[in-house]
N, C-alpha and C positions, 0 to 999 in steps of 0.2 A: 824534702826538696820541693821548692815552689816554682812553678812555671806559669807564664802568662801567655795565653793563646793569642793568635792574631785578632780574635774577636774581643779581647780584653778580659777573658775569664781567667780565674786562678784555678789551676788544677793540681792533682797529685799524680805522681808517676810510680810505676813499679820499678824495681831495681834495674830491669833491662831496658827502661826508658819507654815502655808501652803504657797505654792508658789503664787506669784502675778499672776493674770490671765489677759490675754489680748485677745481681739477679733479683728481679722483682716478681714476687709470686702473689697474685691477687686476681680474683675472678670478676672484679668490677672494672670494666674496660675504661671508664672515664677516669677513675682514680689511678689505675695502673698507667694510663697515658700521661696524666699529670706528673706522677712520680718519675716516669721514664724521661719526660721532657726536662724536668728539673735536674735530674742527674746528668743527662747529656749536656745540659748547659754548663755543668762543672767541667766538661771535657772528658767525662768518664764514658766507658763503653757499657751499654745496658742491654740485657736480654730479659724477656718476661715469660712467665708461665702462668697458667690459669688454675692449676691444681697440684696436689702433692706429687703425683706420678710425673707430671711435666717438670716439676721443680727438680726432682732427682735426675731425670734425663738431662736437663739443661746444666745442672751442676757437673755432671760427668763430662759433658762435651765442652762447656763454656769455661769451666774452672774459675768461678768468680772469686773476688777478694772479699766480698760481703754479700749477704742475702737479706732482702726485705721480705718478710713472710707474714701474710695476713692470717691470724689464727682463727678467723671465723669462716674459712673456706668450707663450703658444704661438704659434709662427709669426710672431713680431713681427720685422720688419726695423727694428732700432733706429735706424740712421742715416736710413732713409727717413722713419720716423715723426717723428723729431726735425727733419729738414729741413722737413717739411710744417708742423709746429708753428711753427717759426721763421719760415716764410713768412707764416703767419697772424698771429703775434704775435712780432715780432722780439726784443722785450726781455723776454719772459716767462721767469722763472727756473724751472728744472726740477729737482726733487729725485728722484733715482733710488732705488728700493728694490731692493737686490741680493739674490741668493740666499744662503741660509745655507751655511756650510761652515767649513773651518779658517781659520787666520789668513792663510795664503798665498792661499787662494781669495778671502777677503774683500778683501785688498789688490789682487789682480788685478782683481776685479770693480770696485773703486772706481776704479782707474786707467783701466780700459776705459770706465766710465761717464763719467768726466770728459773723457777723450779724445774720446768720441763727441759731446760737447756738453752734458752735464749740468752743472749748477751746484754740486751737492752730492750726496752719496750716504749712505744709511743701510742697514746690513746687517741682515737678518733673523737672529734675532729682535730686535726693538727695543722700546723703551718709547714709548708714544704721546706722552708729554711731550717726548721727544727730537725726534720728528718735528715737533711743534708749534713747538718752539724753533727748529729749523733753518729751518722755513718763515717764522717771524717775522723771522729774520735776513735771509733771501733777499729777502723782500718789502720790508723796510726799505731794504736796499741798492739795490733796483731803483728806488726813488723812487715806488712806487705808492701810498704812504700820505701822509696829511696831517701835516706837521711831523716833528720828530725827537725829541720828548720821550716816546716810548712805550716806552723801555727800562727805566724805573724803576717798580718796584712798591713801594708805601708802605703800611704798616699801623702806625698809631701812630708810635713812634719807630724802627721797624724799616724799613730801606731795602734793597732788592735791585736791583742793576743787571744786567739780562739781557744787556747787551752785554759789559761788563767782567767779569761773574761776581763782582762784589764785593758783600759784605753788611756792613752796619753797624747797630748799635743805639745810639741816643743818641750818634751820632758815633764810636763805637768799632768798629774793624774786627773782623770775625769770620771766621776761616778755616773753610771747609767743604769736605768732599770732594765729588766730582762728584755722587754719589748724594744726599748730604745737601742739596746745592744744588737738585737737581731736586725733591726732596720739599718743601723750603721754598717753592720757586717755585709748586708746585701749591697748597699751602696759602694762599699770599699772593694767588694769583689768585682765591681764593674766600673772602675774609674773612668771618668770622661764619657760614660755611656748614659744617655737619657733613659730613665726607667719610668714607665707609665704608672699611674695609680693602680691600674688593674694588675700589672706585673708585681708591684709591691704587695698588694693584698694577697695575691696567690702565694708569694714566697714567704712573707713574714707572718701573715695571719692564716687562719684555717682555710682549707680549700673550699669550704662551703660557707664562708664568712657572711656572704650576702651582698657584697659589693658596695658597702658603705664607705665611699671614697673619702668622706670627710675625716675619717679616723687617720688617714694617711697625712692629710694636711696638718692635723693636730700634732701628730708625732714628729713630723718634719720641723714644726715650730719648736717643739721641746728640744730636739737635737740641736737646732741652730742656737738656742740659748746656752747650751752647754759646750758645743764645739766651736762656734763662731763668735761668741760674746767677747767683745773687746779685742777681737783679732780680725785679720783680713778673712773674708768669707771663703769657705770651701764648698758649702752646700748651695746649689743654685737651682732656681726654678726656670723651666722653659715653658712658658704659658701655652696651654693647650696640648702639651706633649708630656711633661712630667718633671722629674728631678734628676740631678746628677751631682757627683762630688768630684773635685779635682784639686790639685795643689793650689794654694792661695797665690803663688807667684806665677802660675801659668796664665798665659794670655788667652 
């Protein structure tokens, strides 16, 4: 089931019509704040905890539909915390945040996380949009939401399927790279809403990307060539403010 809030967000609902709940467990206040803000922007209800004990208490009281868990919490006994979480909520999906490092370290962390009982892993640094997308997939597969029609984003004649990663306009398939797809997804989740370069960097690229706004301009130009080429434009620039997407026939 897909709903659009008054602010233009696309959200997921529980079967009883209430907002999806996510528990964020991280001792880095800045990162936890960014994650919580991004998830609330989806229309979800968010609670945070700073350590394993707090995670278990919050899981018991909050009854989340998914948990984001930083595996590098100081002194955290990962198997013990996961075991207690599973006892409280046997079916809750857990998304691990693993430490940054080289390719080999990232693979080892991912394997260790999944072996320990996590359902998916994201390696730091990461894009907030990637975390949101991973959570949406985990929550849908867990059966915690109402219906199965929440994978499609539609703006005018442009359709994006978040499950299959397929994009089409007026029935014609459009091939996008992974980054182009994430950028278009963010725009389409906020139709008619002007998104600043800073907002786009935070959501599509890593949270510590460095603020190189020119990369946003570059990828907007890539999208325009694929989405708007030979057609009435859907992606628009508001100078000094940012970018937005809207149906081509809209005034």
